[in-house]
matplotlib code that plots the C-alpha trace (Angstrom):
import matplotlib.pyplot as plt

x = [0.1, 1.4, 2.0, -0.9, -3.1, -1.8, -2.7, -6.2, -7.1, -6.3, -8.2, -11.6, -14.4, -15.4, -18.8, -20.8, -23.5, -21.3, -23.0, -20.2, -21.5, -24.4, -23.4, -20.7, -23.7, -25.1, -22.3, -21.7, -25.7, -25.6, -22.4, -24.5, -27.3, -25.4, -23.5, -26.6, -27.9, -24.7, -25.0, -28.6, -27.9, -24.5, -26.7, -28.5, -32.2, -33.0, -34.4, -38.5, -37.8, -35.8, -37.1, -34.6, -31.8, -29.1, -31.1, -29.3, -31.0, -33.3, -35.5, -39.1, -39.7, -41.3, -38.8, -36.0, -38.1, -37.9, -34.5, -33.3, -35.7, -34.2, -30.6, -31.7, -32.9, -31.9, -34.8, -38.1, -41.6, -45.1, -46.3, -43.4, -43.6, -46.2, -45.8, -42.0, -42.8, -45.3, -42.6, -40.1, -41.8, -42.9, -39.6, -37.0, -34.7, -34.6, -33.8, -31.6, -29.4, -29.0, -27.9, -25.4, -23.8, -23.1, -21.9, -25.5, -28.2, -31.5, -33.0, -36.7, -38.4, -41.7, -43.3, -43.1, -42.7, -39.5, -37.0, -33.1, -30.0, -26.9, -23.4, -22.1, -19.0, -16.8, -17.6, -13.8, -13.8, -10.5, -11.6, -12.8, -15.7, -16.2, -19.5, -22.0, -23.3, -21.7, -22.6, -24.3, -22.6, -25.4, -24.4, -25.1, -28.8, -29.7, -28.4, -30.6, -33.4, -33.2, -32.6, -35.6, -37.8, -36.4, -37.7, -40.9, -42.2, -41.1, -43.3, -46.0, -45.9, -45.9, -49.4, -51.1, -50.9, -50.7, -49.5, -46.5, -47.0, -44.3, -45.0, -42.2, -42.5, -41.9, -39.0, -37.6, -38.2, -36.5, -33.2, -33.4, -33.2, -30.6, -27.9, -24.7, -23.6, -20.8, -23.9, -24.4, -25.8, -29.5, -30.0, -27.4, -28.7, -32.5, -31.2, -29.3, -32.4, -34.1, -32.3, -32.3, -35.8, -35.5, -32.8, -34.7, -37.5, -35.5, -34.0, -37.7, -37.7, -39.8, -43.1, -45.3, -48.9, -51.8, -51.9, -49.4, -46.6, -47.0, -45.0, -45.4, -42.5, -41.7, -42.1, -38.5, -36.8, -36.6, -35.2, -32.9, -31.6, -31.6, -31.5, -27.3, -27.1, -30.0, -28.4, -24.7, -26.4, -28.4, -25.2, -23.3, -26.0, -26.7, -23.1, -23.1, -25.8, -25.4, -26.8, -29.7, -32.8, -32.5, -33.7, -35.0, -34.3, -32.3, -34.1, -32.7, -33.2, -36.3, -38.1, -36.8, -36.6, -34.2, -36.3, -36.6, -35.3, -38.2, -38.4, -34.8, -33.3]
y = [0.3, 3.7, 6.0, 8.4, 5.3, 4.8, 9.2, 9.2, 6.0, 8.0, 11.6, 11.9, 13.6, 16.9, 16.5, 19.3, 19.3, 21.1, 23.3, 26.1, 26.6, 28.4, 30.2, 31.7, 32.5, 34.3, 36.4, 37.1, 38.4, 40.8, 42.5, 42.5, 44.7, 46.7, 47.2, 48.1, 50.2, 52.6, 52.9, 54.4, 56.8, 58.6, 59.2, 62.1, 62.4, 63.9, 67.3, 67.8, 71.1, 69.3, 70.4, 69.4, 66.5, 66.7, 69.5, 70.0, 73.5, 74.1, 76.6, 76.6, 77.5, 80.7, 81.3, 80.5, 83.0, 85.4, 85.5, 85.6, 88.6, 90.4, 89.7, 90.7, 94.4, 97.3, 97.0, 95.6, 96.6, 95.6, 97.2, 96.0, 92.7, 91.8, 88.1, 88.4, 90.6, 88.4, 85.4, 87.7, 89.2, 85.3, 84.1, 86.4, 84.6, 82.0, 84.6, 86.7, 83.1, 82.9, 86.3, 86.3, 83.3, 85.9, 88.3, 90.7, 91.4, 92.0, 95.3, 96.5, 99.6, 98.7, 102.3, 102.3, 98.4, 98.5, 95.4, 95.3, 93.9, 95.7, 94.4, 93.7, 95.1, 93.9, 94.4, 95.3, 97.3, 95.1, 92.8, 93.7, 90.7, 90.4, 91.8, 91.0, 94.6, 97.5, 101.2, 102.7, 105.8, 108.1, 111.0, 114.8, 114.5, 111.4, 112.6, 116.0, 114.1, 111.8, 114.9, 116.2, 113.6, 112.7, 117.0, 116.1, 112.9, 114.5, 117.5, 115.1, 113.1, 116.2, 117.4, 114.0, 113.0, 108.8, 108.9, 111.4, 111.6, 113.7, 114.5, 113.9, 117.0, 118.8, 116.6, 117.6, 121.6, 120.9, 119.6, 122.5, 124.8, 123.9, 123.2, 124.6, 127.1, 125.3, 123.0, 125.0, 121.9, 121.9, 118.8, 116.4, 117.7, 116.9, 113.5, 112.9, 114.2, 111.6, 108.4, 110.0, 109.6, 106.1, 105.1, 106.0, 103.9, 100.6, 101.2, 101.4, 104.8, 105.9, 103.8, 104.3, 105.3, 104.6, 108.3, 108.9, 111.0, 110.8, 108.8, 108.1, 108.0, 105.2, 105.1, 102.9, 106.7, 108.2, 104.5, 104.3, 107.9, 109.1, 112.8, 113.3, 111.7, 113.9, 117.0, 116.1, 116.2, 119.2, 121.4, 120.0, 120.6, 124.5, 125.2, 124.3, 126.3, 129.2, 131.5, 129.6, 128.2, 126.6, 122.7, 122.5, 123.2, 121.0, 117.9, 118.2, 115.1, 116.7, 116.1, 113.0, 110.8, 107.6, 104.0, 102.7, 99.3, 97.4, 99.2, 98.7, 95.7]
z = [0.0, -1.1, 1.6, 0.0, -0.1, 4.1, 4.7, 2.8, 4.9, 8.5, 7.0, 8.9, 7.0, 8.7, 10.4, 8.2, 11.1, 13.7, 15.6, 14.9, 11.2, 12.5, 14.5, 12.3, 9.9, 12.8, 13.5, 9.4, 9.4, 12.1, 10.9, 7.9, 9.3, 11.3, 7.8, 5.6, 9.0, 8.9, 5.1, 5.4, 8.4, 6.3, 3.0, 3.3, 2.2, -1.1, -1.2, -1.0, -3.5, -6.4, -9.6, -12.3, -12.0, -10.0, -7.8, -4.7, -3.5, -0.6, -2.3, -3.1, -6.6, -6.0, -3.6, -6.5, -8.9, -6.5, -5.7, -9.7, -10.0, -7.0, -8.4, -11.7, -11.3, -9.2, -7.1, -7.0, -5.9, -4.7, -8.1, -10.2, -9.2, -6.7, -6.7, -5.8, -3.4, -1.4, -2.0, -0.5, 2.4, 3.1, 2.6, 3.6, 6.5, 3.7, 0.5, 2.8, 3.7, -0.3, -0.6, 2.4, 0.2, -2.7, 0.4, -0.6, 2.2, 1.8, 2.4, 2.5, 3.2, 4.4, 4.0, -0.1, -0.5, -1.6, -1.4, -3.1, -2.2, -1.2, -0.9, 2.6, 4.7, 7.1, 11.0, 11.2, 7.6, 7.1, 4.4, 0.6, -0.3, -3.8, -5.0, -8.2, -7.4, -9.3, -9.0, -12.3, -14.1, -15.2, -17.3, -17.2, -18.4, -16.1, -13.2, -13.7, -14.7, -11.2, -9.0, -11.1, -10.7, -6.7, -5.5, -7.5, -5.9, -2.7, -3.5, -4.2, -1.3, 0.9, -0.5, -0.2, -3.8, -4.2, -7.8, -8.8, -12.8, -14.3, -18.2, -21.1, -22.3, -18.8, -18.0, -21.8, -20.5, -17.1, -18.6, -21.1, -18.5, -16.8, -19.1, -18.3, -20.5, -22.6, -24.2, -27.0, -29.4, -28.9, -31.4, -29.6, -26.1, -27.0, -27.8, -25.1, -22.6, -25.0, -24.1, -20.3, -20.0, -21.9, -19.1, -15.9, -17.3, -18.1, -14.4, -13.3, -11.9, -14.3, -15.4, -18.5, -18.4, -20.3, -21.2, -24.3, -23.2, -19.5, -16.8, -13.4, -10.5, -8.6, -5.3, -5.3, -6.3, -2.7, -1.3, -4.1, -3.8, 0.2, 1.1, 1.8, -1.3, -2.8, -1.8, -2.5, -6.3, -5.9, -4.5, -8.0, -10.5, -8.6, -8.6, -12.7, -13.4, -10.5, -13.5, -14.6, -12.4, -9.1, -9.1, -5.5, -1.8, -0.1, 2.1, 5.5, 8.5, 9.2, 6.2, 4.5, 7.7, 7.6, 7.1, 10.6, 11.5, 10.4, 7.1, 6.0, 7.4]

ax = plt.figure().add_subplot(projection="3d")
ax.plot(x, y, z, "-o")
ax.set_aspect("equal")
plt.show()
């Protein structure tokens, strides 16, 4: 008998009914359950506000639309964008958080129902944040017309007028009367005056009416052009036109109160 045959005869067949086997299987099942449970806990729940493939945003559709409109425009009012205005009021904190991520803050003028964004500033003043907002450079005619409309709107408010109408003819006449002496090309100046009216209309500070040649001054003009800025512009324009008519009186703090915390923040 060979050595292999002798060895084969001595091998003891394993007893597959050994109770150790089911015990090992039980341990494996426990490990599988624990791993599966841990995997489920690590997965973040899907957003309930998903509107496209891969959407991880947290805002509802109406809130996103209001945020986009606010980013695209210098300001919005309850009249110009009623749906977005109502959404901003209802979801102010959620939308403010998204603006803060972009180094912007949401500001309100509750009295005039105007909402706008502005760049944030560092608490220490030693850090410059990137910004999506840029200053608009107005031309001479646009600046003069802006001041004129601001004063007109303020006067209308003092008289208790809810609407603030202004005709195109009145605006053009004002610009002609307040040109510097160096402006001698009337045709070119009139074209610039027409472009100024269009620019302020595009900016939302002038609104067309059903009556041809008649506009309404937006309530936002007082919010977007506060008293200190207005007075500086009045001084600049009147100095340039010392020999011509004066645009209007200065508006002091007693006549133009700054928005309260509830109105502006």
